[in-house]
TIKOL-449540 format. One line per field, with one value per residue (C-alpha): residue number from 1; x, y, z. Coordinates in nm, 2 decimals, always signed. Layout:
# residues N
resi <- NUM / ...
px <- X / ...
py <- Y / ...
pz <- Z / ...
# end
This chain:
# residues 554
resi <- 1 / 2 / 3 / 4 / 5 / 6 / 7 / 8 / 9 / 10 / 11 / 12 / 13 / 14 / 15 / 16 / 17 / 18 / 19 / 20 / 21 / 22 / 23 / 24 / 25 / 26 / 27 / 28 / 29 / 30 / 31 / 32 / 33 / 34 / 35 / 36 / 37 / 38 / 39 / 40 / 41 / 42 / 43 / 44 / 45 / 46 / 47 / 48 / 49 / 50 / 51 / 52 / 53 / 54 / 55 / 56 / 57 / 58 / 59 / 60 / 61 / 62 / 63 / 64 / 65 / 66 / 67 / 68 / 69 / 70 / 71 / 72 / 73 / 74 / 75 / 76 / 77 / 78 / 79 / 80 / 81 / 82 / 83 / 84 / 85 / 86 / 87 / 88 / 89 / 90 / 91 / 92 / 93 / 94 / 95 / 96 / 97 / 98 / 99 / 100 / 101 / 102 / 103 / 104 / 105 / 106 / 107 / 108 / 109 / 110 / 111 / 112 / 113 / 114 / 115 / 116 / 117 / 118 / 119 / 120 / 121 / 122 / 123 / 124 / 125 / 126 / 127 / 128 / 129 / 130 / 131 / 132 / 133 / 134 / 135 / 136 / 137 / 138 / 139 / 140 / 141 / 142 / 143 / 144 / 145 / 146 / 147 / 148 / 149 / 150 / 151 / 152 / 153 / 154 / 155 / 156 / 157 / 158 / 159 / 160 / 161 / 162 / 163 / 164 / 165 / 166 / 167 / 168 / 169 / 170 / 171 / 172 / 173 / 174 / 175 / 176 / 177 / 178 / 179 / 180 / 181 / 182 / 183 / 184 / 185 / 186 / 187 / 188 / 189 / 190 / 191 / 192 / 193 / 194 / 195 / 196 / 197 / 198 / 199 / 200 / 201 / 202 / 203 / 204 / 205 / 206 / 207 / 208 / 209 / 210 / 211 / 212 / 213 / 214 / 215 / 216 / 217 / 218 / 219 / 220 / 221 / 222 / 223 / 224 / 225 / 226 / 227 / 228 / 229 / 230 / 231 / 232 / 233 / 234 / 235 / 236 / 237 / 238 / 239 / 240 / 241 / 242 / 243 / 244 / 245 / 246 / 247 / 248 / 249 / 250 / 251 / 252 / 253 / 254 / 255 / 256 / 257 / 258 / 259 / 260 / 261 / 262 / 263 / 264 / 265 / 266 / 267 / 268 / 269 / 270 / 271 / 272 / 273 / 274 / 275 / 276 / 277 / 278 / 279 / 280 / 281 / 282 / 283 / 284 / 285 / 286 / 287 / 288 / 289 / 290 / 291 / 292 / 293 / 294 / 295 / 296 / 297 / 298 / 299 / 300 / 301 / 302 / 303 / 304 / 305 / 306 / 307 / 308 / 309 / 310 / 311 / 312 / 313 / 314 / 315 / 316 / 317 / 318 / 319 / 320 / 321 / 322 / 323 / 324 / 325 / 326 / 327 / 328 / 329 / 330 / 331 / 332 / 333 / 334 / 335 / 336 / 337 / 338 / 339 / 340 / 341 / 342 / 343 / 344 / 345 / 346 / 347 / 348 / 349 / 350 / 351 / 352 / 353 / 354 / 355 / 356 / 357 / 358 / 359 / 360 / 361 / 362 / 363 / 364 / 365 / 366 / 367 / 368 / 369 / 370 / 371 / 372 / 373 / 374 / 375 / 376 / 377 / 378 / 379 / 380 / 381 / 382 / 383 / 384 / 385 / 386 / 387 / 388 / 389 / 390 / 391 / 392 / 393 / 394 / 395 / 396 / 397 / 398 / 399 / 400 / 401 / 402 / 403 / 404 / 405 / 406 / 407 / 408 / 409 / 410 / 411 / 412 / 413 / 414 / 415 / 416 / 417 / 418 / 419 / 420 / 421 / 422 / 423 / 424 / 425 / 426 / 427 / 428 / 429 / 430 / 431 / 432 / 433 / 434 / 435 / 436 / 437 / 438 / 439 / 440 / 441 / 442 / 443 / 444 / 445 / 446 / 447 / 448 / 449 / 450 / 451 / 452 / 453 / 454 / 455 / 456 / 457 / 458 / 459 / 460 / 461 / 462 / 463 / 464 / 465 / 466 / 467 / 468 / 469 / 470 / 471 / 472 / 473 / 474 / 475 / 476 / 477 / 478 / 479 / 480 / 481 / 482 / 483 / 484 / 485 / 486 / 487 / 488 / 489 / 490 / 491 / 492 / 493 / 494 / 495 / 496 / 497 / 498 / 499 / 500 / 501 / 502 / 503 / 504 / 505 / 506 / 507 / 508 / 509 / 510 / 511 / 512 / 513 / 514 / 515 / 516 / 517 / 518 / 519 / 520 / 521 / 522 / 523 / 524 / 525 / 526 / 527 / 528 / 529 / 530 / 531 / 532 / 533 / 534 / 535 / 536 / 537 / 538 / 539 / 540 / 541 / 542 / 543 / 544 / 545 / 546 / 547 / 548 / 549 / 550 / 551 / 552 / 553 / 554
px <- -0.11 / -0.36 / -0.33 / -0.61 / -0.52 / -0.87 / -0.76 / -0.48 / -0.71 / -0.96 / -1.10 / -1.09 / -0.71 / -0.61 / -0.51 / -0.29 / -0.14 / -0.07 / +0.11 / +0.32 / +0.40 / +0.52 / +0.74 / +0.90 / +0.93 / +1.11 / +1.34 / +1.42 / +1.58 / +1.90 / +1.90 / +1.89 / +2.18 / +2.37 / +2.32 / +2.47 / +2.76 / +2.82 / +2.81 / +3.07 / +2.84 / +2.65 / +2.44 / +2.14 / +2.14 / +2.07 / +1.79 / +1.64 / +1.68 / +1.48 / +1.21 / +1.15 / +1.25 / +1.01 / +0.72 / +0.79 / +0.81 / +0.50 / +0.28 / +0.37 / +0.50 / +0.30 / +0.41 / +0.21 / +0.45 / +0.78 / +0.99 / +1.23 / +1.53 / +1.90 / +2.02 / +2.37 / +2.48 / +2.38 / +2.55 / +2.87 / +2.85 / +2.80 / +3.10 / +3.31 / +3.17 / +3.45 / +3.20 / +3.47 / +3.64 / +3.33 / +3.32 / +3.02 / +3.01 / +2.68 / +2.51 / +2.68 / +2.52 / +2.17 / +2.24 / +2.34 / +2.01 / +1.81 / +2.02 / +1.97 / +1.60 / +1.59 / +1.77 / +1.52 / +1.22 / +1.36 / +1.41 / +1.05 / +0.91 / +1.13 / +0.99 / +1.33 / +1.19 / +1.24 / +1.62 / +1.67 / +1.61 / +1.93 / +2.14 / +2.29 / +2.27 / +2.65 / +2.71 / +2.45 / +2.58 / +2.94 / +2.83 / +2.60 / +2.86 / +3.13 / +2.88 / +2.84 / +3.22 / +3.27 / +3.02 / +3.20 / +3.54 / +3.42 / +3.30 / +3.62 / +3.74 / +3.42 / +3.40 / +3.76 / +3.79 / +4.10 / +4.08 / +4.25 / +4.43 / +4.44 / +4.30 / +4.04 / +3.87 / +4.11 / +4.42 / +4.23 / +4.15 / +4.52 / +4.60 / +4.35 / +4.50 / +4.86 / +4.76 / +4.58 / +4.75 / +4.57 / +4.22 / +3.98 / +3.87 / +3.55 / +3.46 / +3.51 / +3.29 / +3.01 / +3.03 / +3.04 / +2.74 / +2.54 / +2.64 / +2.56 / +2.21 / +2.13 / +2.24 / +2.04 / +1.72 / +1.69 / +1.57 / +1.31 / +0.97 / +1.14 / +1.29 / +1.41 / +1.32 / +1.63 / +1.83 / +1.67 / +1.73 / +2.09 / +2.16 / +1.99 / +2.18 / +2.51 / +2.46 / +2.37 / +2.68 / +2.89 / +2.75 / +2.82 / +3.18 / +3.23 / +3.10 / +3.24 / +3.57 / +3.64 / +3.66 / +3.61 / +3.36 / +3.24 / +2.87 / +2.66 / +2.67 / +3.05 / +3.02 / +2.72 / +2.47 / +2.13 / +1.87 / +1.53 / +1.31 / +1.30 / +1.54 / +1.45 / +1.45 / +1.76 / +1.83 / +2.08 / +2.41 / +2.40 / +2.78 / +2.83 / +2.62 / +2.90 / +3.11 / +2.81 / +2.67 / +2.85 / +2.77 / +2.41 / +2.39 / +2.54 / +2.31 / +2.01 / +2.10 / +2.15 / +1.83 / +1.63 / +1.77 / +1.69 / +1.35 / +1.28 / +1.36 / +1.11 / +0.85 / +0.88 / +0.91 / +0.67 / +0.30 / +0.08 / -0.24 / -0.47 / -0.26 / -0.18 / +0.17 / +0.36 / +0.44 / +0.83 / +0.82 / +0.58 / +0.80 / +1.09 / +0.89 / +0.82 / +1.18 / +1.28 / +1.03 / +1.16 / +1.51 / +1.41 / +1.22 / +1.51 / +1.76 / +1.54 / +1.52 / +1.89 / +1.87 / +2.10 / +2.01 / +1.75 / +1.61 / +1.37 / +1.47 / +1.39 / +1.45 / +1.23 / +0.95 / +0.96 / +0.95 / +0.63 / +0.46 / +0.55 / +0.42 / +0.08 / +0.05 / -0.26 / -0.22 / +0.05 / -0.08 / +0.16 / +0.46 / +0.32 / +0.27 / +0.63 / +0.75 / +0.54 / +0.68 / +1.03 / +0.94 / +0.81 / +1.13 / +1.33 / +1.11 / +1.07 / +1.38 / +1.65 / +1.85 / +1.84 / +1.92 / +2.24 / +2.37 / +2.37 / +2.71 / +2.90 / +3.04 / +2.68 / +2.58 / +2.90 / +2.80 / +2.46 / +2.61 / +2.86 / +2.57 / +2.38 / +2.69 / +2.75 / +2.39 / +2.42 / +2.67 / +2.47 / +2.69 / +2.41 / +2.38 / +2.76 / +2.75 / +2.47 / +2.67 / +2.98 / +2.78 / +2.64 / +2.98 / +3.33 / +3.22 / +2.96 / +3.20 / +3.47 / +3.23 / +3.12 / +3.48 / +3.58 / +3.28 / +3.35 / +3.72 / +3.65 / +3.38 / +3.64 / +3.93 / +3.79 / +3.53 / +3.19 / +3.03 / +3.28 / +3.25 / +2.87 / +2.92 / +3.19 / +2.95 / +2.69 / +2.95 / +3.04 / +2.67 / +2.65 / +2.96 / +2.82 / +2.49 / +2.67 / +2.89 / +2.60 / +2.39 / +2.68 / +2.74 / +2.37 / +2.36 / +2.30 / +2.27 / +2.06 / +2.00 / +1.63 / +1.51 / +1.17 / +0.98 / +0.75 / +0.44 / +0.51 / +0.69 / +1.03 / +1.31 / +1.62 / +1.97 / +2.32 / +2.45 / +2.70 / +3.07 / +3.09 / +2.82 / +2.73 / +2.75 / +2.43 / +2.20 / +1.97 / +2.08 / +1.85 / +2.01 / +1.81 / +2.00 / +1.86 / +1.95 / +2.02 / +2.19 / +2.36 / +2.72 / +2.89 / +2.75 / +2.86 / +3.19 / +3.00 / +2.74 / +3.01 / +3.20 / +2.88 / +2.82 / +2.94 / +3.26 / +3.25 / +3.51 / +3.59 / +3.36 / +3.06 / +2.95 / +2.59 / +2.45 / +2.19 / +2.20 / +1.89 / +1.93 / +1.60 / +1.56 / +1.21 / +1.17 / +1.46 / +1.34 / +1.67 / +2.00 / +2.32 / +2.54 / +2.81 / +2.59 / +2.50 / +2.87 / +2.91 / +2.63 / +2.80 / +3.13 / +2.94 / +2.76 / +3.09 / +3.24 / +2.93 / +2.95 / +3.32 / +3.22 / +2.94 / +2.67 / +2.39 / +2.27 / +1.90 / +1.76 / +1.41 / +1.30 / +0.96 / +1.03 / +1.04 / +1.30 / +1.53 / +1.48 / +1.56 / +1.88 / +1.99 / +1.95 / +2.13 / +2.42 / +2.46 / +2.36 / +2.05 / +2.26 / +2.52 / +2.27 / +1.99 / +1.64 / +1.51 / +1.70 / +1.55 / +1.21 / +0.95 / +0.78 / +0.41 / +0.18 / +0.18 / +0.47 / +0.70 / +0.53 / +0.83 / +1.07 / +0.88 / +0.88 / +1.26 / +1.31 / +1.10 / +1.29 / +1.62 / +1.53 / +1.44 / +1.77 / +1.96 / +1.77 / +1.82
py <- +2.09 / +1.86 / +1.80 / +1.57 / +1.41 / +1.25 / +1.02 / +0.88 / +0.67 / +0.40 / +0.12 / -0.10 / -0.06 / -0.01 / -0.37 / -0.39 / -0.05 / -0.15 / -0.47 / -0.29 / -0.01 / -0.25 / -0.44 / -0.12 / +0.03 / -0.28 / -0.31 / +0.06 / +0.04 / -0.15 / +0.02 / +0.36 / +0.27 / +0.13 / +0.46 / +0.66 / +0.42 / +0.45 / +0.83 / +0.82 / +1.01 / +0.91 / +0.60 / +0.75 / +1.03 / +0.78 / +0.63 / +0.97 / +1.06 / +0.75 / +0.82 / +1.20 / +1.23 / +0.96 / +1.10 / +1.46 / +1.38 / +1.15 / +1.46 / +1.62 / +1.37 / +1.29 / +0.92 / +0.79 / +0.50 / +0.70 / +0.61 / +0.90 / +0.76 / +0.81 / +0.64 / +0.49 / +0.74 / +1.03 / +0.88 / +0.86 / +1.23 / +1.31 / +1.10 / +1.31 / +1.64 / +1.69 / +1.77 / +1.71 / +2.03 / +2.23 / +2.38 / +2.15 / +1.85 / +1.72 / +2.05 / +2.08 / +1.75 / +1.88 / +2.21 / +2.01 / +1.82 / +2.14 / +2.31 / +2.01 / +2.03 / +2.40 / +2.33 / +2.05 / +2.28 / +2.55 / +2.29 / +2.18 / +2.53 / +2.60 / +2.28 / +2.12 / +1.78 / +1.81 / +1.86 / +1.51 / +1.36 / +1.53 / +1.31 / +1.05 / +0.68 / +0.65 / +0.90 / +0.74 / +0.39 / +0.49 / +0.68 / +0.41 / +0.14 / +0.34 / +0.40 / +0.02 / -0.03 / +0.26 / +0.11 / -0.22 / -0.06 / +0.18 / -0.10 / -0.31 / -0.15 / -0.22 / -0.57 / -0.67 / -0.47 / -0.30 / +0.08 / +0.17 / +0.50 / +0.69 / +1.00 / +0.80 / +0.46 / +0.31 / +0.39 / +0.27 / -0.05 / -0.10 / -0.03 / -0.29 / -0.57 / -0.47 / -0.54 / -0.87 / -0.99 / -0.72 / -0.82 / -0.91 / -1.28 / -1.22 / -0.92 / -1.13 / -1.41 / -1.16 / -0.99 / -1.32 / -1.46 / -1.15 / -1.16 / -1.54 / -1.49 / -1.21 / -1.40 / -1.71 / -1.52 / -1.25 / -1.49 / -1.65 / -1.53 / -1.35 / -1.11 / -0.78 / -0.88 / -1.10 / -0.78 / -0.75 / -1.12 / -1.10 / -0.79 / -0.96 / -1.29 / -1.11 / -0.89 / -1.19 / -1.36 / -1.05 / -1.03 / -1.40 / -1.37 / -1.06 / -1.25 / -1.59 / -1.53 / -1.19 / -1.04 / -0.68 / -0.67 / -0.31 / -0.26 / +0.05 / +0.13 / +0.15 / +0.44 / +0.63 / +0.63 / +0.52 / +0.74 / +0.61 / +0.86 / +1.09 / +1.38 / +1.74 / +1.98 / +2.18 / +2.50 / +2.50 / +2.68 / +2.97 / +3.01 / +2.66 / +2.73 / +2.85 / +2.54 / +2.31 / +2.46 / +2.24 / +1.91 / +2.03 / +2.08 / +1.74 / +1.58 / +1.75 / +1.64 / +1.27 / +1.28 / +1.43 / +1.18 / +0.88 / +1.03 / +1.07 / +0.70 / +0.62 / +0.84 / +0.66 / +0.31 / +0.30 / +0.32 / +0.58 / +0.49 / +0.62 / +0.49 / +0.83 / +0.95 / +1.09 / +1.46 / +1.48 / +1.84 / +1.77 / +1.48 / +1.73 / +1.94 / +1.64 / +1.53 / +1.89 / +1.89 / +1.55 / +1.69 / +2.00 / +1.79 / +1.54 / +1.81 / +1.98 / +1.65 / +1.56 / +1.34 / +1.32 / +1.41 / +1.19 / +1.12 / +0.89 / +0.53 / +0.27 / -0.02 / +0.12 / +0.22 / -0.12 / -0.30 / -0.12 / -0.18 / -0.55 / -0.57 / -0.47 / -0.10 / +0.08 / +0.44 / +0.67 / +0.59 / +0.30 / +0.54 / +0.71 / +0.37 / +0.28 / +0.60 / +0.52 / +0.17 / +0.31 / +0.55 / +0.27 / +0.07 / +0.37 / +0.41 / +0.05 / -0.13 / +0.13 / -0.10 / -0.38 / -0.14 / -0.04 / -0.40 / -0.39 / -0.50 / -0.28 / -0.57 / -0.69 / -0.35 / -0.35 / -0.69 / -0.56 / -0.25 / -0.46 / -0.68 / -0.36 / -0.23 / -0.55 / -0.56 / -0.20 / -0.31 / -0.42 / -0.58 / -0.58 / -0.20 / -0.16 / -0.39 / -0.19 / +0.13 / -0.04 / -0.16 / +0.19 / +0.32 / +0.44 / +0.79 / +0.67 / +0.40 / +0.66 / +0.89 / +0.60 / +0.51 / +0.86 / +0.90 / +0.57 / +0.66 / +1.01 / +0.88 / +0.64 / +0.89 / +1.23 / +1.35 / +1.24 / +1.59 / +1.70 / +1.38 / +1.44 / +1.78 / +1.66 / +1.38 / +1.65 / +1.84 / +1.52 / +1.47 / +1.81 / +1.73 / +1.40 / +1.56 / +1.83 / +1.56 / +1.34 / +1.63 / +1.77 / +1.43 / +1.38 / +1.64 / +1.49 / +1.65 / +1.49 / +1.58 / +1.63 / +1.55 / +1.69 / +1.46 / +1.59 / +1.44 / +1.63 / +1.36 / +1.41 / +1.17 / +1.18 / +1.06 / +1.13 / +1.46 / +1.46 / +1.51 / +1.82 / +2.08 / +1.98 / +2.26 / +2.40 / +2.21 / +2.28 / +2.10 / +2.09 / +2.02 / +1.93 / +1.93 / +1.72 / +1.74 / +2.02 / +2.32 / +2.47 / +2.59 / +2.26 / +2.09 / +2.35 / +2.17 / +1.85 / +2.04 / +2.21 / +1.88 / +1.73 / +2.01 / +1.93 / +2.09 / +2.38 / +2.35 / +2.57 / +2.35 / +2.41 / +2.71 / +2.81 / +2.60 / +2.69 / +2.53 / +2.55 / +2.48 / +2.39 / +2.46 / +2.33 / +2.18 / +2.39 / +2.61 / +2.78 / +2.81 / +2.92 / +3.20 / +2.94 / +2.77 / +3.10 / +3.17 / +2.82 / +2.91 / +3.25 / +3.08 / +2.83 / +3.12 / +3.30 / +2.99 / +2.95 / +3.31 / +3.28 / +2.98 / +3.19 / +3.00 / +3.10 / +3.00 / +3.01 / +2.93 / +2.82 / +2.86 / +2.82 / +2.98 / +3.36 / +3.32 / +3.13 / +3.40 / +3.67 / +3.49 / +3.45 / +3.83 / +3.90 / +3.68 / +3.86 / +3.58 / +3.76 / +4.06 / +3.84 / +3.64 / +3.90 / +3.90 / +3.76 / +3.44 / +3.38 / +3.21 / +3.18 / +2.85 / +2.82 / +2.56 / +2.39 / +2.15 / +2.19 / +2.51 / +2.74 / +2.48 / +2.45 / +2.83 / +2.84 / +2.54 / +2.70 / +3.03 / +2.83 / +2.65 / +2.98 / +3.13 / +2.83 / +2.83 / +3.21
pz <- +2.18 / +2.34 / +2.71 / +2.85 / +3.19 / +3.20 / +2.92 / +3.14 / +3.35 / +3.25 / +3.46 / +3.15 / +3.11 / +3.48 / +3.54 / +3.23 / +3.30 / +3.66 / +3.56 / +3.29 / +3.54 / +3.81 / +3.56 / +3.43 / +3.78 / +3.92 / +3.62 / +3.63 / +3.97 / +3.87 / +3.54 / +3.70 / +3.94 / +3.64 / +3.45 / +3.74 / +3.76 / +3.38 / +3.41 / +3.69 / +3.93 / +4.24 / +4.12 / +4.30 / +4.05 / +3.78 / +3.99 / +4.06 / +3.69 / +3.59 / +3.85 / +3.81 / +3.45 / +3.34 / +3.54 / +3.44 / +3.07 / +3.08 / +3.14 / +2.80 / +2.55 / +2.24 / +2.25 / +2.54 / +2.60 / +2.57 / +2.88 / +2.94 / +3.12 / +3.16 / +2.85 / +2.81 / +2.54 / +2.76 / +3.06 / +2.87 / +2.78 / +3.15 / +3.23 / +2.99 / +3.10 / +3.37 / +3.64 / +3.90 / +3.80 / +3.92 / +4.27 / +4.35 / +4.11 / +4.24 / +4.19 / +3.85 / +3.75 / +3.85 / +3.67 / +3.36 / +3.36 / +3.39 / +3.12 / +2.89 / +2.95 / +2.86 / +2.53 / +2.45 / +2.53 / +2.30 / +2.02 / +2.07 / +2.04 / +1.74 / +1.58 / +1.56 / +1.49 / +1.12 / +1.17 / +1.31 / +0.97 / +0.85 / +1.06 / +0.82 / +0.90 / +0.86 / +1.14 / +1.37 / +1.31 / +1.39 / +1.70 / +1.83 / +1.77 / +1.95 / +2.24 / +2.27 / +2.27 / +2.52 / +2.76 / +2.76 / +2.80 / +3.06 / +3.29 / +3.29 / +3.61 / +3.80 / +3.65 / +3.74 / +4.06 / +3.94 / +3.92 / +3.59 / +3.52 / +3.19 / +3.02 / +2.81 / +2.80 / +2.55 / +2.76 / +3.08 / +2.90 / +2.82 / +3.18 / +3.30 / +3.08 / +3.18 / +3.55 / +3.52 / +3.84 / +4.03 / +3.92 / +4.20 / +4.16 / +4.37 / +4.16 / +3.84 / +3.98 / +4.07 / +3.73 / +3.54 / +3.72 / +3.64 / +3.27 / +3.25 / +3.41 / +3.17 / +2.86 / +2.97 / +3.07 / +2.80 / +2.53 / +2.76 / +2.88 / +3.17 / +2.91 / +3.05 / +3.41 / +3.37 / +3.43 / +3.77 / +3.85 / +3.74 / +3.96 / +4.26 / +4.22 / +4.16 / +4.47 / +4.69 / +4.57 / +4.65 / +5.00 / +5.06 / +4.93 / +5.15 / +5.45 / +5.41 / +5.22 / +5.36 / +5.01 / +4.92 / +4.64 / +4.62 / +4.71 / +4.66 / +5.03 / +5.00 / +4.76 / +4.89 / +5.17 / +5.03 / +5.20 / +5.29 / +5.10 / +4.80 / +4.76 / +4.83 / +4.53 / +4.46 / +4.26 / +3.97 / +3.98 / +3.74 / +3.76 / +3.61 / +3.30 / +3.07 / +3.14 / +3.09 / +2.77 / +2.52 / +2.72 / +2.75 / +2.37 / +2.31 / +2.56 / +2.41 / +2.06 / +2.17 / +2.37 / +2.08 / +1.83 / +2.06 / +2.13 / +1.76 / +1.72 / +2.00 / +1.84 / +1.51 / +1.65 / +1.94 / +1.86 / +2.03 / +2.22 / +1.94 / +1.66 / +1.52 / +1.43 / +1.72 / +1.73 / +1.76 / +1.86 / +2.15 / +2.25 / +2.26 / +2.51 / +2.72 / +2.73 / +2.82 / +3.11 / +3.22 / +3.24 / +3.43 / +3.69 / +3.71 / +3.77 / +4.03 / +4.22 / +4.21 / +3.90 / +3.59 / +3.23 / +3.06 / +2.72 / +2.53 / +2.59 / +2.33 / +2.57 / +2.84 / +2.59 / +2.43 / +2.76 / +2.88 / +2.55 / +2.55 / +2.91 / +2.79 / +2.87 / +2.73 / +2.85 / +2.98 / +3.33 / +3.33 / +3.33 / +3.64 / +3.81 / +3.72 / +3.89 / +4.20 / +4.21 / +4.21 / +4.49 / +4.70 / +4.64 / +4.76 / +5.07 / +5.16 / +5.03 / +5.06 / +5.29 / +5.03 / +4.74 / +4.93 / +4.89 / +4.51 / +4.39 / +4.15 / +3.95 / +3.89 / +3.76 / +3.55 / +3.40 / +3.32 / +3.14 / +2.95 / +2.81 / +2.71 / +2.54 / +2.35 / +2.23 / +2.10 / +1.84 / +1.53 / +1.27 / +1.01 / +1.03 / +0.99 / +0.69 / +0.54 / +0.56 / +0.42 / +0.12 / +0.05 / -0.06 / +0.04 / +0.16 / +0.41 / +0.53 / +0.59 / +0.77 / +0.99 / +1.06 / +1.15 / +1.38 / +1.55 / +1.60 / +1.74 / +1.97 / +2.12 / +2.17 / +2.24 / +2.50 / +2.39 / +2.40 / +2.13 / +1.94 / +1.91 / +1.77 / +1.53 / +1.42 / +1.34 / +1.13 / +0.95 / +0.88 / +0.72 / +0.51 / +0.40 / +0.31 / +0.10 / -0.07 / -0.16 / -0.29 / -0.49 / -0.66 / -0.73 / -1.01 / -1.36 / -1.70 / -1.97 / -2.33 / -2.43 / -2.78 / -2.90 / -3.14 / -3.41 / -3.23 / -2.91 / -2.72 / -2.55 / -2.52 / -2.30 / -2.36 / -2.25 / -2.37 / -2.65 / -2.56 / -2.78 / -2.88 / -3.24 / -3.50 / -3.66 / -3.43 / -3.14 / -2.82 / -2.52 / -2.18 / -1.86 / -1.52 / -1.24 / -0.87 / -0.62 / -0.79 / -0.49 / -0.46 / -0.39 / -0.69 / -0.94 / -1.04 / -1.10 / -1.31 / -1.52 / -1.59 / -1.73 / -1.98 / -2.34 / -2.45 / -2.69 / -2.98 / -3.28 / -3.48 / -3.26 / -3.46 / -3.55 / -3.26 / -3.01 / -2.66 / -2.44 / -2.07 / -1.92 / -1.55 / -1.50 / -1.15 / -1.01 / -0.72 / -0.66 / -0.84 / -0.66 / -0.80 / -0.85 / -1.11 / -1.27 / -1.31 / -1.47 / -1.72 / -1.79 / -1.88 / -2.09 / -2.27 / -2.33 / -2.48 / -2.71 / -2.82 / -2.90 / -3.13 / -3.29 / -3.10 / -2.86 / -2.51 / -2.41 / -2.07 / -1.98 / -1.62 / -1.46 / -1.12 / -1.07 / -0.80 / -1.05 / -1.31 / -1.06 / -0.96 / -1.33 / -1.36 / -1.03 / -1.14 / -1.47 / -1.70 / -1.83 / -1.93 / -2.10 / -2.32 / -2.34 / -2.19 / -2.52 / -2.45 / -2.11 / -2.14 / -1.86 / -1.83 / -1.74 / -1.58 / -1.91 / -1.90 / -2.20 / -2.33 / -2.26 / -2.39 / -2.72 / -2.77 / -2.71 / -2.94 / -3.22 / -3.19 / -3.20 / -3.52 / -3.68 / -3.58 / -3.73 / -4.05 / -4.09
# end
């Protein structure tokens, strides 16, 4: 694993890295506070997570421009983690970040990057869509100024709309101004900096309303005291680890999936493909550093990474400069940060949530079939109604089920016809084994236990008239065959024997031949009827075919 700090600095790229770092650093301040607000924790924990998580991860990630930040999906998991039930909720949050980092580091050392590809698009689409909806619903209380009650966001949303008369008009004005500014500025050259402008204008409006109209728009300083300086390191609470293990696993999974998306979508400085496993290690270190310095869990952020690339960054130095800019803001402008209005942050988050819903992706899943659509719908529904850390794990389980279902339905049996000039032609197998003929069958697909019923249904029937036939099952290209399939072949062989016919098997892999013997098929049909293929394609099949013709003619 290469680690070359000298490559982080170049006079030729310093100016562009500095500009990109300043842009990301300024934009990350309201984003970090919004992440803490979304997570239902001290907003400063989101700010510290952005700062220390980003800087800590930048030292190790393979993707030089991966901005590791407190993402919306991870913030929602933190919100559902019930940290308030712990003896010290703040320390529990820091412990959760460190524990998440440890899980990520372990995944990196175990080279878990290849496992991310097994997450189906249907699961991720349902999950991401529900995350966007959850973000919008979760901010209605801050946006309207009415503190809703209910065990989940759906019921809280219903409570909000049942009490429209108790909404705060000043809060609505501040939130609406922020949303309007973001929507107007995002398509312009201002781009993501429009988020900063929106929060500033919304907060200025809130201060003016509180001063002139004597309203009570909630500001950051009303929730927490904003210190002038960086936090001191803290140690995790070992006693909280058992209660935080499942949320940590869910956070690690979300962070790794989002990080993998960044690795694939954001170019590296040298143009080479990013190492997902090294990015896991970087995100893990970022979480450990974030937790030690009172920050919340973090992960690879596509928005932050895209912003720094679009701003012209050339090396990972831009990420360190962004962290330094955030630190300067905390030191110099802590008093101004304390005036940030909560409805303005809520408006920012609601726009982020709305933009996370991609109708085109939903439509693509719907067009792909009923099963993926059902999986997407179930994932979406569960993510809305159950705690997010459990919804993530259920989504992973649904992904496994979808994979098994797709693989089991991908098995296909074809009939192979050998021509006199050596060519081979394929067709659909006959419905019934023809009498006195040689029939060659070639299965395609994954022959594991779940696909055995599909495989058996595609085999031709054996009737009383199917006498004197020889059926050859060719397993070339099959690396492994489950015992369920061996049992299917045994039943098929017994049916053929009862009809005075024979089954032969051609296999090229020693492992498959050993499994046929272990499952009892070799003993049933005899070793002479099991043919070993070679590096010459079709050589084993032609031997079996020639022997079958001899048997029929005899």
